[in-house]
C-alpha positions in Angstrom: 46.8 -232.8 204.6 45.1 -236.1 204.0 46.3 -239.1 205.9 45.1 -242.8 206.0 46.4 -245.2 208.6 45.6 -248.9 208.1 42.3 -247.9 206.4 40.0 -250.6 205.2 36.7 -250.3 203.3 34.0 -252.9 203.0 30.7 -253.2 201.2 28.0 -255.6 202.4 30.6 -257.5 204.4 33.0 -257.8 201.5 36.3 -256.0 201.9 37.3 -253.9 198.8 40.3 -252.1 200.3 42.5 -253.3 203.1 45.2 -251.9 205.4 45.9 -248.8 203.3 48.3 -246.2 204.7 49.2 -243.0 202.9 50.0 -239.4 203.6 49.3 -236.8 200.9 51.8 -234.0 201.7 51.2 -230.4 200.7 52.3 -229.8 197.1 52.7 -233.5 196.2 51.6 -235.1 192.9 50.2 -238.7 192.9 48.9 -241.0 190.2 46.6 -243.8 191.3 46.4 -246.9 189.0 44.8 -250.3 189.1 42.4 -252.5 187.2 38.7 -251.6 186.8 36.9 -252.4 190.0 40.0 -252.3 192.2 38.7 -249.5 194.2 40.2 -246.3 192.8 37.0 -244.3 193.0 36.3 -245.6 196.5 39.8 -244.5 197.5 39.2 -241.0 196.2 35.8 -240.9 198.0 37.7 -241.7 201.2 40.1 -238.9 200.6 37.3 -236.3 200.6 35.2 -238.1 203.3 32.3 -239.0 201.0 32.8 -242.4 202.5 34.1 -243.2 206.0 36.5 -246.2 206.4 35.2 -249.5 207.8 38.4 -249.7 209.9 41.5 -247.6 210.5 42.0 -243.9 210.8 41.4 -241.1 208.3 42.3 -237.5 208.9 41.7 -234.4 206.8 43.9 -231.5 207.5 44.9 -232.9 210.9 41.4 -233.7 212.1 40.0 -237.2 212.6 36.9 -237.5 210.3 35.1 -239.7 212.9 35.3 -236.9 215.5 33.8 -234.3 213.1 30.2 -233.4 212.5 28.7 -233.4 209.0 28.9 -229.6 208.9 32.6 -229.7 209.9 33.3 -232.3 207.2 31.4 -230.1 204.7 33.6 -227.2 205.6 36.8 -229.1 205.1 35.6 -230.4 201.7 35.7 -226.8 200.5 39.5 -227.3 200.7 39.3 -230.3 198.3 38.3 -229.9 194.6 37.0 -233.0 192.9 36.8 -233.8 189.2 34.5 -236.7 188.8 34.8 -239.4 186.1 31.3 -238.6 184.8 31.1 -234.8 185.3 27.6 -233.7 185.8 26.2 -230.2 185.0 22.9 -228.4 185.3 22.0 -228.1 181.6 19.7 -225.2 182.1 22.5 -223.1 183.5 25.4 -221.6 181.5 29.0 -222.8 181.7 29.8 -219.7 183.8 26.9 -220.4 186.2 27.8 -224.1 186.5 31.5 -223.3 187.3 30.3 -220.7 190.0 28.0 -223.2 191.7 30.3 -224.2 194.6 30.5 -220.5 195.5 26.7 -220.1 195.2 26.1 -223.2 197.4 28.6 -221.8 200.1 26.7 -218.5 200.1 29.8 -216.7 198.7 29.1 -214.1 196.0 31.0 -215.1 192.9 33.9 -212.7 192.0 33.1 -212.2 188.4 36.6 -211.1 187.5 38.1 -214.2 189.1 35.5 -216.4 187.4 36.2 -215.0 184.0 40.0 -215.3 184.6 39.5 -218.9 185.5 37.4 -219.6 182.4 40.1 -218.0 180.3 42.7 -220.2 182.1 40.9 -223.4 181.1 40.3 -222.1 177.6 36.5 -221.6 177.9 36.3 -217.8 177.8 34.2 -217.8 174.7 32.0 -220.6 175.9 31.0 -218.8 179.2 27.4 -218.3 178.1 27.0 -221.7 176.4 25.0 -224.5 177.9 26.7 -227.8 178.9 25.1 -229.9 176.1 26.9 -227.6 173.6 30.3 -228.5 174.9 32.7 -231.1 173.6 34.0 -233.8 175.9 37.3 -232.0 176.4 35.5 -228.7 177.1 33.2 -230.4 179.7 36.3 -231.8 181.5 38.0 -228.4 181.5 34.7 -226.9 182.8 34.7 -229.6 185.5 38.3 -228.7 186.5 37.4 -225.0 186.7 34.4 -225.8 188.9 36.7 -228.0 191.1 39.2 -225.2 191.7 36.8 -222.1 191.9 37.1 -222.2 195.7 40.9 -222.3 195.6 41.2 -225.7 197.2 44.5 -227.1 198.7 43.9 -230.5 197.1 42.6 -231.6 193.7 41.3 -235.1 193.2 40.6 -236.2 189.6 38.9 -239.5 188.8 39.9 -240.7 185.2 39.7 -237.1 184.0 41.1 -238.0 180.5 39.2 -241.3 180.1 37.0 -240.1 177.2 39.4 -237.6 175.6 41.8 -237.8 172.7 45.5 -237.6 173.3 45.8 -233.9 172.4 43.0 -232.9 174.8 44.4 -235.3 177.5 47.7 -233.4 177.4 46.0 -230.1 177.6 44.1 -231.1 180.7 47.2 -232.7 182.2 49.1 -229.4 181.7 46.5 -227.6 183.7 46.8 -230.1 186.5 50.6 -229.8 186.4 50.3 -226.0 186.6 48.1 -226.3 189.6 50.7 -228.5 191.3 53.4 -226.0 190.5 51.2 -223.4 192.3 51.5 -225.6 195.4 48.3 -227.6 195.1 48.3 -231.3 196.0 47.1 -233.4 193.0 45.9 -237.0 192.9 44.8 -238.4 189.5 43.2 -241.9 189.1 44.0 -243.2 185.6 44.5 -246.2 183.4 46.6 -244.2 181.0 50.3 -245.1 181.5 51.3 -242.8 178.6 49.7 -239.9 180.5 51.7 -240.9 183.6 55.0 -241.0 181.6 54.2 -237.6 180.1 53.6 -236.1 183.5 56.7 -237.6 185.1 58.7 -235.6 182.5 57.2 -232.4 183.8 56.7 -232.9 187.6 57.9 -235.1 190.4 55.0 -237.6 190.6 54.6 -240.6 192.8 52.7 -243.6 191.2 50.5 -245.8 193.4 48.7 -248.9 192.4 45.7 -250.6 194.0 46.1 -254.4 193.6 44.6 -257.2 195.7 42.8 -254.7 198.0 46.2 -253.1 198.9 47.9 -249.8 198.0 51.4 -250.4 196.5 54.1 -248.3 195.1 54.2 -248.8 191.3 57.3 -250.1 189.6 60.0 -248.0 188.0 59.0 -249.2 184.6 56.3 -246.5 184.5 
């Protein structure tokens, strides 16, 4: 689905990521760890072609990103849902309208039954008409997840989705991501929270990766 072969990423001549190779198989579950500034967010941006590698080969769904036009990349991105670390919403729109935005942008008329079912699934049925500033941190993250999966993507990438949440809310969000994986979705979560990783590994077969010294490594069994 997403494959990196000897990928490197540089900024202003300084190499942040080097010689990274990974294949994200359909239905797999990955955690991505590493210290702040190691390049986790950059790695995720490569995975949905927000950034193109400085070296190496990157393919999305069997297609080399360098051989695709911007429109073709945009089309493939509809198959990848992203939950950003700092989820942004349009405060003048309701939660329901914010979640439906990816469909609106793609000129697809929102299926209101599907939308309401999705809001119910993330526990926001009663906040559908609320404005984003009225939501708690956990509710904002669940709204961000709903928005990321409204187009039924094959892959979900989440960048520190529980970073600002308490443990109970972190587990609730994790359970939604595990459920998506059990539905056949590929899931990648960047996180510092080793307790969250341990909790997930009790529920799903998850591979843990670490970015260290610019390279991607398999994390130790102590996790």
